[in-house]
C-alpha positions as CSV (number, residue, x, y, z in Angstrom):
1,M,108.5,-99.2,-183.1
2,D,112.0,-97.9,-184.0
3,I,114.2,-99.5,-186.7
4,S,116.4,-101.4,-184.2
5,E,113.3,-103.1,-182.8
6,I,112.0,-103.9,-186.3
7,N,115.4,-105.2,-187.2
8,K,115.5,-107.5,-184.1
9,K,112.0,-108.8,-184.8
10,V,112.7,-109.4,-188.5
11,Q,115.9,-111.4,-187.7
12,E,114.0,-113.6,-185.3
13,E,111.0,-114.2,-187.6
14,S,113.0,-114.7,-190.8
15,L,115.2,-117.5,-189.5
16,F,112.9,-120.3,-190.8
17,L,113.5,-119.0,-194.4
18,Q,117.1,-120.2,-194.4
19,G,115.8,-123.7,-193.6
20,L,113.2,-123.5,-196.3
21,K,115.9,-122.4,-198.9
22,H,118.1,-125.3,-197.7
23,E,115.3,-127.8,-198.2
24,I,114.5,-126.6,-201.7
25,S,118.2,-126.7,-202.6
26,K,118.3,-130.5,-201.7
27,V,116.2,-131.0,-204.9
28,I,117.0,-128.0,-207.1
29,V,120.5,-127.3,-208.2
30,G,121.3,-123.6,-208.8
31,Q,118.3,-121.3,-209.7
32,E,119.0,-119.3,-206.5
33,D,117.5,-116.2,-208.1
34,L,114.3,-118.0,-209.0
35,I,114.0,-119.5,-205.5
36,E,114.7,-116.2,-203.8
37,K,112.2,-114.3,-205.9
38,M,109.5,-117.0,-205.3
39,L,110.0,-116.6,-201.6
40,V,109.9,-112.8,-202.0
41,A,106.5,-113.1,-203.7
42,L,105.3,-115.6,-201.1
43,I,106.1,-113.1,-198.2
44,A,104.8,-110.1,-200.2
45,D,101.5,-111.9,-201.1
46,G,102.1,-111.6,-204.8
47,H,101.9,-113.9,-207.9
48,V,104.8,-114.9,-210.1
49,L,105.2,-115.4,-213.9
50,I,108.2,-117.6,-214.8
51,E,109.5,-117.5,-218.3
52,G,112.1,-119.9,-219.6
53,V,112.7,-122.6,-222.2
54,P,111.5,-126.2,-221.4
55,G,113.6,-128.4,-219.1
56,L,114.9,-125.7,-216.7
57,A,113.1,-127.1,-213.7
58,K,110.5,-124.4,-213.5
59,T,107.7,-126.8,-212.6
60,L,109.9,-128.8,-210.3
61,T,111.0,-125.7,-208.4
62,V,107.4,-124.7,-207.8
63,K,106.4,-128.3,-206.8
64,T,109.4,-128.5,-204.4
65,L,108.4,-125.2,-202.8
66,A,104.9,-126.5,-202.2
67,E,106.4,-129.7,-200.7
68,A,108.6,-127.7,-198.3
69,L,105.6,-125.8,-197.1
70,S,102.8,-127.8,-195.5
71,A,100.4,-126.2,-198.0
72,S,97.9,-127.5,-200.5
73,F,99.2,-127.6,-204.1
74,Q,97.5,-127.9,-207.5
75,R,99.0,-128.0,-210.9
76,I,96.8,-127.0,-213.9
77,Q,98.1,-127.8,-217.3
78,F,96.8,-125.1,-219.6
79,T,95.7,-126.4,-223.1
80,P,93.7,-124.8,-225.9
81,D,90.6,-126.9,-225.0
82,L,90.6,-126.0,-221.3
83,L,87.4,-124.2,-220.0
84,P,87.1,-121.6,-217.3
85,A,85.0,-124.1,-215.2
86,D,88.0,-126.5,-215.3
87,I,89.9,-124.0,-213.2
88,T,87.3,-122.3,-210.9
89,G,84.8,-125.2,-210.6
90,T,81.2,-125.5,-211.6
91,L,77.7,-126.4,-210.4
92,I,76.7,-130.0,-210.5
93,F,73.0,-131.0,-210.7
94,N,71.8,-133.5,-208.1
95,P,68.7,-135.3,-209.7
96,K,67.6,-136.8,-206.3
97,E,67.3,-133.5,-204.6
98,G,66.6,-131.5,-207.8
99,S,69.2,-128.9,-206.8
100,F,72.7,-127.7,-207.9
101,S,75.7,-128.1,-205.6
102,P,79.1,-126.4,-206.2
103,R,82.2,-128.5,-207.1
104,K,85.3,-126.4,-206.5
105,G,88.0,-126.4,-209.1
106,P,91.8,-126.8,-208.7
107,V,92.3,-123.1,-208.0
108,F,91.2,-123.8,-204.4
109,A,94.7,-124.4,-203.1
110,N,97.5,-122.5,-201.4
111,L,99.9,-122.8,-204.3
112,V,98.5,-123.0,-207.8
113,L,100.9,-123.8,-210.7
114,A,99.5,-122.6,-214.0
115,D,101.7,-124.5,-216.3
116,E,102.2,-123.0,-219.8
117,I,99.5,-120.4,-219.1
118,N,99.9,-119.0,-222.7
119,R,98.6,-122.2,-224.2
120,S,95.0,-121.4,-223.4
121,P,92.7,-118.7,-224.8
122,A,91.9,-115.4,-223.1
123,K,88.6,-116.5,-221.5
124,V,90.4,-119.3,-219.6
125,Q,93.3,-117.0,-218.6
126,S,90.8,-114.4,-217.4
127,A,89.2,-117.1,-215.1
128,L,92.3,-116.6,-212.9
129,L,91.8,-112.8,-212.8
130,E,89.2,-112.7,-210.0
131,A,91.1,-115.4,-208.1
132,M,94.4,-113.5,-208.3
133,Q,93.1,-110.1,-207.5
134,E,90.2,-110.6,-205.2
135,R,91.3,-113.9,-203.6
136,Q,87.8,-115.3,-204.3
137,V,86.0,-117.3,-206.9
138,T,82.3,-117.0,-208.1
139,I,80.6,-120.3,-208.9
140,G,77.0,-119.7,-210.0
141,D,75.5,-117.1,-207.6
142,E,77.8,-117.9,-204.7
143,T,81.2,-116.4,-204.1
144,Y,83.8,-118.5,-202.2
145,K,87.0,-117.3,-200.5
146,L,90.2,-118.9,-201.5
147,P,92.6,-120.3,-198.8
148,S,95.2,-118.1,-197.3
149,P,98.0,-117.9,-198.3
150,F,97.1,-118.1,-202.0
151,M,99.7,-117.8,-204.7
152,V,99.6,-118.4,-208.5
153,L,102.9,-119.3,-210.1
154,A,102.5,-119.4,-213.9
155,T,105.1,-120.6,-216.4
156,Q,105.4,-119.8,-220.1
157,N,107.7,-120.8,-222.8
158,P,109.2,-117.9,-224.7
159,V,110.4,-119.9,-227.8
160,E,107.4,-121.7,-229.2
161,Q,104.8,-119.1,-230.3
162,E,102.7,-121.4,-232.5
163,G,99.4,-122.3,-230.8
164,T,99.9,-119.8,-228.0
165,Y,97.8,-116.9,-226.8
166,P,99.7,-113.9,-225.4
167,L,98.6,-112.9,-222.0
168,P,96.4,-109.8,-222.0
169,E,97.9,-106.7,-220.3
170,A,95.3,-106.8,-217.5
171,Q,96.3,-110.4,-216.7
172,V,100.1,-109.7,-216.9
173,D,99.7,-106.7,-214.6
174,R,98.3,-109.0,-211.9
175,F,101.7,-110.7,-211.5
176,M,104.0,-109.1,-209.0
177,L,107.1,-110.4,-210.6
178,K,108.1,-111.8,-214.0
179,I,111.2,-113.9,-213.6
180,K,113.4,-115.0,-216.5
181,V,115.1,-118.4,-216.0
182,G,118.3,-119.1,-217.8
183,Y,120.5,-122.2,-218.4
184,P,122.6,-123.5,-215.6
185,D,126.4,-123.2,-215.8
186,K,128.8,-126.2,-216.3
187,E,129.2,-127.0,-212.6
188,E,125.5,-126.8,-212.0
189,E,124.7,-129.0,-215.0
190,K,127.1,-131.6,-213.7
191,A,125.5,-131.5,-210.3
192,I,122.0,-131.9,-211.9
193,L,123.3,-134.8,-213.9
194,E,124.6,-136.6,-210.8
195,R,121.5,-135.8,-208.7
196,M,118.8,-136.5,-211.2
197,S,120.2,-139.6,-213.0
198,C,119.8,-141.8,-209.9
199,A,116.7,-143.9,-209.3
200,Q,116.6,-142.5,-205.7
201,K,115.5,-138.9,-206.1
202,P,116.1,-136.3,-203.3
203,V,113.2,-135.7,-201.0
204,V,112.1,-132.5,-199.1
205,T,111.3,-132.7,-195.4
206,N,111.1,-129.9,-192.8
207,K,107.6,-128.6,-193.4
208,V,107.0,-124.9,-192.8
209,T,103.4,-124.2,-191.8
210,T,101.2,-121.7,-193.6
211,E,100.7,-120.0,-190.2
212,A,104.5,-119.2,-190.2
213,I,104.1,-117.6,-193.7
214,L,101.1,-115.5,-192.6
215,K,103.1,-114.4,-189.4
216,A,106.1,-113.5,-191.6
217,R,103.9,-111.4,-193.8
218,A,102.6,-109.4,-190.9
219,V,106.2,-108.7,-189.7
220,A,107.4,-107.9,-193.2
221,D,104.5,-105.4,-193.6
222,G,106.0,-103.3,-190.7
223,I,109.4,-103.0,-192.4
224,Y,110.6,-99.3,-192.6
225,V,110.6,-97.6,-196.0
226,D,112.3,-94.2,-196.0
227,E,110.8,-91.2,-197.8
228,K,113.8,-91.0,-200.1
229,V,113.3,-94.7,-201.1
230,K,109.6,-94.1,-201.8
231,N,110.5,-91.1,-204.0
232,Y,113.1,-93.3,-205.8
233,I,110.4,-95.9,-206.5
234,V,108.0,-93.3,-207.8
235,D,110.8,-91.8,-210.0
236,L,111.6,-95.1,-211.6
237,V,107.9,-95.8,-212.4
238,F,107.4,-92.3,-213.7
239,A,110.5,-92.6,-215.9
240,T,108.7,-95.4,-217.8
241,R,105.7,-93.1,-218.4
242,E,107.4,-89.7,-219.0
243,P,111.0,-90.5,-220.0
244,K,111.7,-87.0,-221.3
245,E,111.3,-85.5,-217.8
246,Y,114.1,-87.8,-216.6
247,K,116.5,-86.9,-219.5
248,L,115.7,-90.2,-221.3
249,E,114.7,-88.6,-224.7
250,D,116.5,-91.4,-226.5
251,I,114.1,-94.1,-225.3
252,S,110.8,-92.1,-225.3
253,S,110.0,-93.2,-228.8
254,Y,110.3,-96.9,-227.8
255,I,107.8,-96.8,-225.0
256,L,104.1,-97.1,-225.9
257,Y,102.8,-97.4,-222.3
258,G,104.7,-97.2,-219.1
259,A,104.1,-99.1,-215.8
260,S,100.8,-98.8,-213.9
261,P,100.5,-97.6,-210.2
262,R,100.5,-101.3,-209.4
263,A,104.2,-101.3,-210.2
264,S,104.9,-98.8,-207.4
265,I,102.8,-100.8,-204.9
266,Y,104.3,-104.2,-205.9
267,L,107.9,-102.8,-205.9
268,T,107.4,-101.5,-202.4
269,Q,105.8,-104.7,-201.1
270,A,108.5,-106.9,-202.8
271,A,111.3,-104.7,-201.5
272,K,109.9,-105.1,-197.9
273,A,109.8,-108.9,-198.4
274,F,113.4,-108.9,-199.8
275,A,114.6,-107.0,-196.8
276,F,112.8,-109.5,-194.6
277,L,114.4,-112.4,-196.4
278,N,117.8,-110.8,-195.7
279,G,117.0,-110.2,-192.0
280,R,116.8,-106.4,-192.3
281,G,114.1,-104.1,-190.8
282,Y,114.5,-101.4,-193.5
283,V,114.5,-101.2,-197.3
284,T,117.6,-99.9,-199.2
285,P,117.9,-98.6,-202.7
286,E,119.9,-101.8,-203.5
287,D,116.7,-103.8,-202.8
288,I,114.9,-101.7,-205.4
289,K,117.6,-102.2,-207.9
290,E,117.5,-105.9,-207.3
291,L,113.8,-106.3,-207.7
292,G,113.0,-103.4,-210.1
293,P,113.6,-105.3,-213.4
294,D,111.4,-108.2,-212.2
295,V,108.5,-105.9,-211.3
296,L,108.8,-103.7,-214.4
297,R,109.8,-106.0,-217.3
298,H,106.2,-107.1,-218.0
299,R,104.6,-103.7,-217.5
300,I,106.4,-101.7,-220.2
301,L,104.7,-101.9,-223.6
302,L,107.0,-101.2,-226.6
303,T,106.3,-99.4,-229.8
304,Y,106.7,-100.9,-233.3
305,E,109.8,-98.7,-233.6
306,A,111.4,-100.5,-230.7
307,E,110.7,-103.9,-232.2
308,A,112.1,-102.8,-235.6
309,E,115.3,-101.6,-233.9
310,N,115.5,-104.8,-231.7
311,V,115.2,-102.7,-228.5
312,T,113.9,-104.9,-225.6
313,T,112.3,-104.0,-222.3
314,E,115.5,-105.2,-220.6
315,D,117.5,-102.5,-222.5
316,I,115.0,-99.8,-221.5
317,I,115.0,-100.9,-217.8
318,K,118.8,-100.9,-217.7
319,K,118.8,-97.3,-219.2
320,I,116.2,-96.1,-216.6
321,F,118.2,-97.6,-213.7
322,A,121.4,-96.1,-215.0
323,T,119.9,-92.6,-215.4
324,V,117.4,-92.1,-212.5
325,E,119.3,-90.7,-209.5
326,V,119.8,-93.1,-206.6
327,P,119.1,-91.6,-203.1
């Protein structure tokens, strides 16, 4: 299939996403970047980590997306006393029959909101690992497939660090995107005030079926990625591992570990989904620039030197994108 055919198919198949965005914006004011990146992850079959201070409608945005899709939705509030079985499910003993039967946990849904994921210890966080990576859950001796599509959207609060458990690197790496949510501007704040201070809250209609999402994924998968764009992705990821080779000597002492190969895979998949969202049958370097920071920001580990000098991953990513040659 040539690019013009892919383009035509993508334009036809991606039309429903405009309606989906419109429905979400009935409830959510602003947050266009968050909504767009959530849709990118949905089409790219990835998970999202959302970071922002309380009250920025992170939970409401996820809930609204679930309502706009005719998909099952579960919200899990992570707390220090939560157990892995509270997420995945457990075996219940039936005294009449003298046997155990499985009771599936809240992770068996299309969209799972892991609220304040860093409030629970590592063993609870890791209960999501198998679900996120393998799309399955093991209860007792049996393994159960999760519904398709399956997407975890986790939120964490960057301010309060007391009583929190930082996500292990293996867990963080499972998230395709890490999105930072900021405060609304004055106009948006006023619109939020007018919309949310009424007793009658806005309601989402126009349900998009899960079949439409799965069909969109199949089309997005066929989007064309040029060799030059692939090389650009590999160069960006390698610049986080071997900065000196890319004339980035000044930041090499700040990087402890660079991004894993998962970053290259996810950046390619997310770029295809972003192109699909914009009705294009091919990926451009601009797509990579748009999504690169979201894919890389949680995959670069900093040294103590970087922390001492107040150098952040955002600073390092900016420097890498400014230095690595664009095709």
